[in-house]
N, C-alpha and C positions, 0 to 999 in steps of 0.2 A: 162637121157642124161647128166644130172650135176654130175651124181655119177662118170664119167669118167673123168671129168676134175679137180678132186682133186690131187694134187701132192701128190706121197708116202713120208712118212717120212724117214729121213734116221736113222740108228740105235742111233747115236748122239742125235737127235732131240726126239726120243722116250724115250731115257733115260734121257733126261734133263725134260721131260714133267712128266715121272714117279716120277723122284727126285722133282719136284716142288710139285707135288700132295701129295707126302709122307710128305713133309715139311709143307703143309698147314695143313694136318691133326695132325701132331706133335703138331704146333702151337696151333690148337685149343683146342686139349686134354691138352696141358701146361696150356693155358689160363682158362680153366674149373677147372682145378686142384688147380690152384692159387686161383680161386675165393672161392672154397670149403674150403681149408686150411685157407683162410683169414676170412671166416666166423666161422670155429671150433675156431678159436685164439680170434676172438672177443666174442662168446659165453663163452670162456674158462677165459677170462679176464672180463666178465660182463660189457662190453661197452655199455652206455646208447644210443649210437648213431652209424649209420656205420661209417665204416673208410673212406670210400669215400667220405664222406662229409666233411673230415677235409683239404683235399686239394683244 
């Protein structure tokens, strides 16, 4: 009975939902990439401590 009470999404709402999901996924991948790149630079520079502890 509660299945029929949900209002259908408009095409714009569906588009915005998909855009938000894609942006969230992109941001997650970008964050992971930056972490990996930071660790690689840290290893290449032979830093004795994590860069995160500098701030």
